[in-house]
Structure formats: C-alpha cells, structure tokens
C-alpha positions in Angstrom: 0.2 -0.3 -0.1 0.7 3.4 -1.2 -0.9 6.1 1.4 -0.3 8.4 -0.8 -2.1 6.8 -3.5 -4.9 6.8 -1.9 -8.2 9.9 -0.7 -9.9 9.5 2.1 -13.8 10.8 1.7 -15.1 12.2 4.9 -19.1 13.5 5.2 -18.7 16.2 7.6 -16.2 18.6 8.4 -16.7 18.9 11.9 -13.9 18.3 14.8 -14.0 15.0 14.3 -13.3 15.2 10.9 -10.3 17.7 11.8 -9.3 14.9 14.0 -9.5 12.0 11.6 -7.9 14.0 8.6 -5.0 15.0 11.2 -4.3 11.1 12.0 -5.0 10.2 8.4 -2.2 13.0 7.2 0.2 12.1 9.5 0.0 8.3 7.9 0.4 9.8 4.6 -3.5 9.2 3.0 -4.9 12.0 1.3 -7.8 13.6 2.7 -11.1 15.6 1.3 -14.5 16.3 3.5 -17.6 17.2 2.2 -19.3 20.1 4.7 -21.6 22.8 3.7 -20.2 25.6 5.8 -17.2 27.4 4.9 -13.9 27.3 7.0 -15.5 24.1 8.7 -13.1 23.1 11.5 -11.4 20.4 9.1 -11.0 22.6 6.2 -8.1 23.8 7.9 -6.2 20.1 7.8 -7.7 18.9 4.9 -9.2 19.3 0.9 -12.7 21.2 2.2 -15.3 20.9 -0.9 -18.5 22.7 -0.4 -21.3 21.1 -1.0 -24.7 18.8 1.7 -23.5 15.6 2.6 -27.6 15.4 2.9 -27.4 16.2 -1.0 -27.6 12.8 -3.2 -25.9 14.4 -6.0 -23.2 16.1 -3.9 -22.2 13.2 -2.1 -22.4 10.8 -6.1 -20.0 13.9 -7.1 -17.9 13.6 -3.9 -17.3 9.7 -4.0 -15.9 10.0 -7.4 -12.6 11.9 -5.8 -12.5 9.6 -3.3 -11.3 5.5 -2.8 -12.7 4.9 0.3 -15.4 7.0 2.2 -16.1 7.7 6.0 -18.6 9.7 8.3 -17.7 12.6 10.5 -22.2 12.4 11.5 -24.0 9.7 11.1 -27.1 12.0 9.6 -26.1 12.0 6.1 -28.1 10.9 3.2 -28.4 7.2 2.6 -29.8 6.5 -0.8 -26.7 7.9 -3.0 -24.7 5.6 -0.5 -26.4 2.3 -1.4 -25.9 3.0 -5.0 -22.0 3.6 -4.7 -21.5 0.2 -2.3 -20.5 -2.2 -5.2 -17.9 1.1 -6.6 -16.5 2.3 -3.7 -15.0 1.0 -0.1 -17.5 2.5 2.1 -17.0 2.1 6.1 -19.3 1.8 8.2 -21.7 0.4 5.7 -25.0 2.2 4.8 -27.1 -0.2 6.4 -25.2 0.1 9.7 -25.7 3.6 9.4 -29.6 3.4 8.6 -30.1 1.2 11.6 -28.2 3.7 13.9 -29.7 6.5 12.5 -33.0 5.5 13.6 -32.7 5.1 17.0 -36.0 3.1 17.7 -34.7 0.7 15.1 -31.7 0.5 17.1 -32.9 -0.2 20.5 -35.4 -2.6 18.7 -31.6 -4.7 16.9 -30.0 -4.6 20.6 -32.9 -5.9 22.0 -33.0 -9.2 19.4 -30.2 -9.6 19.6 -31.0 -10.0 23.4 -28.7 -6.7 25.1 -29.8 -4.9 27.8 -31.7 -1.7 26.8 -33.8 0.0 28.8 -38.0 -0.7 28.4 -38.6 1.0 25.5 -42.0 2.3 23.0 -42.8 4.2 20.8 -45.0 7.0 20.9 -47.9 8.3 18.7 -49.7 11.0 20.6 -48.5 13.5 23.2 -51.8 13.1 25.4 -50.1 8.9 26.1 -46.9 10.8 27.9 -49.5 11.8 30.8 -49.8 8.4 32.0 -46.3 7.2 31.5 -44.2 9.6 33.3 -41.4 9.6 34.9 -39.7 8.4 31.4 -37.1 10.6 28.9 -38.2 11.3 25.6 -35.9 10.7 22.5 -36.9 11.8 18.6 -36.3 8.6 17.1 -34.2 11.1 14.2 -31.9 13.4 14.3 -31.0 14.1 18.0 -27.5 14.7 18.9 -25.4 16.5 21.8 -28.7 16.6 24.0 -30.8 18.0 21.1 -33.9 15.3 20.8 -33.6 14.1 24.3 -36.0 15.5 27.3 -36.5 13.9 30.8 -40.0 14.3 31.3 -39.9 13.8 35.4 -43.7 15.5 36.2 -46.9 17.1 34.7 -45.0 19.8 34.4 -42.4 18.6 32.0 -44.9 18.2 29.5 -44.6 21.5 27.6 -40.7 20.2 27.5 -42.8 17.8 25.2 -41.0 16.9 22.2 -43.8 17.1 19.1 -42.2 14.8 16.7 -41.8 10.8 15.7 -40.7 9.5 19.3 -40.2 7.0 21.9 -40.5 6.7 25.6 -37.8 4.7 27.7 -38.1 3.8 31.7 -36.6 6.6 33.7 -33.5 4.6 35.2 -32.4 5.0 38.3 -28.4 6.0 37.2 -25.1 5.4 39.3 -23.1 6.2 36.2 -23.1 6.7 32.7 -20.0 5.0 30.9 -18.4 5.4 27.5 -16.8 2.5 25.4 -14.9 3.3 22.1 -14.7 -0.6 19.8 -12.9 -0.9 16.5 -14.0 -3.7 14.3 -13.1 -5.1 11.1 -13.6 -7.3 8.4 -11.9 -10.4 10.1 -14.2 -10.2 13.2 -10.7 -8.3 14.9 -11.9 -6.2 17.7 -9.8 -3.6 19.4 -11.3 -2.2 22.5 -10.7 0.8 24.8 -10.5 1.5 28.4 -13.8 2.0 29.9 -14.7 5.7 30.4 -16.7 7.7 33.4 -19.3 10.5 31.7 -20.3 13.5 33.6 -23.3 15.6 32.1 -23.7 19.4 31.6 -27.2 19.4 33.9 -28.3 22.3 31.6 -27.5 21.1 28.2 -27.8 17.3 28.3 -24.1 16.5 26.9 -20.7 15.4 27.9 -19.4 17.8 30.3 -16.1 15.6 31.1 -15.1 12.1 31.4 -12.2 10.2 33.5 -10.4 7.0 32.4 -10.0 4.8 34.0 -13.5 4.5 35.6 -14.4 4.3 39.5 -16.2 0.5 39.1 -15.4 -2.8 39.3 -13.5 -5.0 38.0 -16.7 -7.3 37.1 -18.1 -4.4 35.8 -15.6 -3.0 33.6 -15.2 -6.8 32.1 -18.7 -6.3 31.6 -18.9 -3.4 30.0 -16.3 -3.7 27.4 -18.4 -7.1 26.6 -21.6 -5.5 26.3 -20.0 -3.2 24.1 -18.2 -5.5 21.9 -21.4 -7.7 21.6 -23.5 -4.3 21.0 -20.9 -4.0 17.2 -21.3 -7.5 16.1 -25.3 -7.0 16.6 -25.2 -4.6 13.6 -22.7 -6.5 11.9 -20.7 -3.4 12.4 -17.5 -2.5 10.6 -15.6 0.6 11.6 -15.0 2.6 14.6 -17.5 2.9 17.5 -18.5 4.8 20.5 -20.9 2.9 22.3 -22.6 4.3 25.4 -23.9 2.7 28.7 -25.3 3.2 31.3 -25.6 1.6 34.8 -28.7 1.7 37.0 -27.3 1.7 41.5 -28.6 -1.9 41.8 -25.6 -2.4 39.5 -26.9 -3.5 36.0 -25.8 -2.4 32.9 -27.6 -1.1 29.9 -26.5 0.0 26.3 -27.7 3.5 25.8 -26.8 4.1 22.5 -24.4 3.6 19.6 -22.5 6.3 17.8 -20.5 4.9 14.2 -17.9 7.2 14.1 -15.4 8.4 16.6 -17.0 9.7 19.6 -16.8 12.6 22.5 -16.1 9.9 25.0 -12.8 8.9 22.8 -10.9 12.4 22.3 -8.3 11.6 25.9 -7.0 8.5 23.2 -5.1 11.4 21.6 -2.8 11.8 24.3 -3.4 9.0 26.7 -3.0 5.7 24.6 -1.1 4.2 22.7 -3.4 4.6 19.2 -5.7 7.7 19.2 -9.3 6.8 18.2 -8.9 9.0 15.4 -5.5 6.6 14.5 -7.9 3.8 14.9 -10.3 5.1 12.5 -8.0 5.5 10.0 -6.7 2.3 10.0 -10.1 0.3 10.2 -11.5 2.6 7.2 -8.4 1.3 5.0 -7.6 -2.4 6.2 -4.8 -1.7 7.9 -3.9 -4.0 11.1 -5.6 -2.4 14.7 -3.3 -0.5 17.0 -2.9 -0.9 20.1 -5.8 0.4 22.9 -3.2 0.6 26.6 -3.7 3.0 28.5 -0.7 4.4 29.3 -1.9 7.2 32.2 -5.0 8.2 34.4 -6.3 10.7 32.5 -9.3 13.6 32.0 -10.9 15.0 29.5 -13.5 17.9 29.7 -15.0 20.3 27.2 -14.8 23.0 26.1 -18.5 24.6 26.0 -19.4 28.5 25.2 -20.1 30.4 27.7 -23.8 31.4 28.8 -24.8 34.8 27.8 -21.9 35.2 25.0 -22.3 34.6 21.5 -19.9 35.9 18.2 -16.2 35.1 17.0 -14.5 33.4 20.4 -12.2 34.7 23.2 -10.4 31.8 24.7 -9.5 33.5 28.1 -7.2 31.9 30.3 -4.9 29.7 27.8 -1.5 30.7 29.5 -2.3 30.0 33.0 -3.8 27.0 31.5 -0.8 25.2 29.4 1.0 26.3 32.7 -0.5 22.8 34.3 2.1 19.8 33.8 0.0 17.0 31.6 -2.5 19.7 29.9 -3.2 19.5 26.2 -5.6 21.9 24.4 -7.3 21.0 21.4 -9.1 24.3 19.9 -11.4 23.5 17.0 -11.5 26.4 15.2 -15.5 27.6 15.1 -16.0 30.9 14.1 -19.1 31.4 16.3 -19.4 30.8 19.4 -22.7 30.2 21.8 -23.6 28.8 25.2 -23.0 25.4 25.5 -21.5 25.2 21.8 -18.3 22.3 21.6 -15.5 25.2 21.2 -12.8 22.3 21.7 -11.7 20.1 24.3 -8.8 20.1 27.2 -6.9 16.4 28.2 -5.6 15.5 31.2 -2.7 13.2 32.0 -1.4 12.3 35.6 0.6 9.9 38.1 -3.2 8.6 39.5 -6.9 10.4 38.8 -6.6 12.3 42.3 -3.7 14.1 40.7 -6.0 14.4 37.4 -8.8 15.5 39.2 -7.5 18.1 40.7 -5.7 19.8 37.8 -9.0 19.4 36.2 -10.5 21.0 38.5 -8.5 24.6 38.2 -8.0 24.1 34.5 -11.8 24.6 34.3 -12.0 27.4 36.6 -10.0 29.1 34.2 -10.3 28.7 30.7 -13.4 30.0 29.4 -14.8 30.5 25.9 -16.7 33.8 25.7 -18.1 36.1 22.4 -17.6 39.4 21.1 -21.2 39.3 21.4 -23.0 39.8 24.9 -26.8 38.5 24.7 
C-alpha cells in the first residue's frame, strides 16, 4: 500500500473530521471532506469540498474523487451511499448507518440480539405521555449532543415534550454513565478501549467531562467491554464505534446508544493511549491492522463549551495559565462562532493518579473560558 495513492473522503467537516484528518495526514493519506459550511473545522487540515452530506448529487460527485468514504456524523443521506456500495469502500456500511440513524430501530436491533436496553415504547400522540411519567423521551431521528432528548419527570415537564416522531424509555435510577470505544474490521478483529466514566452537563444534556479508568469494579469493567463488543457485533458493524452505557444503582448495565464514528468519549485517547481513536478510525477504514489500545496514564477530558451569555467570534480566556499546568493538552476546534454550550474544543489532563488528574482538571476548568464578542 502507498498511502499517498489513497484518498479518504469524510462526509462532514466538523471537529471529528478534523482530528481524523490529522491522523490520516500523519499516516500519509490524502483527505477530503464534504461539508456545506465555509471554513469548517476540518478545512484547516483537509481539502474541503463545499456541499451537503444530505444531498444525493453532492455525495455522488464527492465520492467520484475518493477511494474510501467514511463519516464525521451519522445524519447523512443514505440513498446515494447504497448506490455506491459496489464501487466504493464505505465504512461503516449504509446498512449500519440506517439502523443507527433511527434510534427506535437501533433499540429494537439491540433488544432482538438479547442485549440489555432500557424498556421502551413508541409514542404516536403526545397525550400518551401523561400516563407514563417519569420517562425519557427521545426523537426517532436526528438527536445529537442533548438535542432530541428530554426528561419528563412530572406533569409540569410535559410542556417540554417533543412534538415529533419519538419513543419513550424507562426512567432509570442511574449510578453512572459509561463509555467504550470499539473498533472492528472485516475479519472480525476487535480493539476495545478502557471504560470511561462520563459526567453530563446538567442543563445541556451533553458531555461535560470524563475520566479514565472509570471508578467501577473489575466485574462491571469487564461486562461493559463485553456488552460494547456484542452491540457492535449485533449491528454486524465494521468501523469505529462509540458505545454509551448506563449503570443503575442496582449494578445493572444497559446499552444506551451507539455512534458509528469517533466519539466525544474517546478524545482522551489522543494523549492517553498508544493508538488514538482517530488513528484507529483511519486504520480500520483503510484495512490496516488495528492498533494497541493500552491506556498509558490515568486521565480526564473536559469539553470546552461556549459560556452562557455570549455569542459571536470566540474569545479564549485563561489559555496561558492552563497550558502552564503539567500534563494538560489543549484542542481548539477552530469554529468561527461561539454560543452557549457549543463545543469549541476540549482539554485532556494526564497524571500519575486520578486524584492528581482531578485536581488539575478543577483548576483548568476554573481558569479556561470561551466567551464571545457579543453579549446576549
């Protein structure tokens, strides 16, 4: 193989595409991205084709100049990908994307594979919700980073209910939320990363920070990895997958959701593991051997979110002081505009112990803020 003769095309040009492109460039591959936004994050490191990943003609035209197609996000137009399957290497497959795009179908697929998922049911009318409280309501399609999910605890919360095709699942008494990154190739070889413990933003319902290794028993750690692997197998998935799990207060694990791409819960791997999730992504889509997933040091990662009350061109406060902390690595995604709770970057912290990591993270979170030129 000569990497310089191979072009990897990524549908979507956000931060996941940017970090995947950086990994691919390092290995010598040519990288193109299809995204409708001028100066999208990945345009800094990849050839940017302006066009929509939800438009069939744009996808077909883009694919004509690529050898391999992969993804920055799952919410892409499926039909043209199906027509291209016999001509192009597409990882993950359109069939897998189709299942994951439809969260209700994803739930049913996992349940049919006898994997543990929260109890769920489809909703046809909002009025049905009154008799089901408390529940978690989720959009069948399109939810991402907290959008498309609402927690309905009591009748007063019904004003927040989603007025779109949705389903509800039981309101679990959660102890922890966990994440596992899994890579699987065509041969069935699997590389699985260490289990991370995730803490979500109380207002935005998106990841605030995580740490690794998770504070769980060895039995739970082993079961979480096994469930993540079996979830990917249930999809017959080839590619890189982020698997989110729930651990309830009784010690039972449930699979929450699967993402068919690099995942926010795997950003820590850039500094903390032998092979980052992004290099692993490039390895699996190009058919190269899977890399070692060994965790080198305890670590944490927190999302750099846009501050409440600000929008416009981002202003990063505290950069110098944060970068003076040993073991801190900063990733700024290059988004032109900030707004409240928008992911603008992330910070990874390494240390000899989790206690040391937590101390550094508390200081970094206190110092580093993303504000904007315009006050809301």
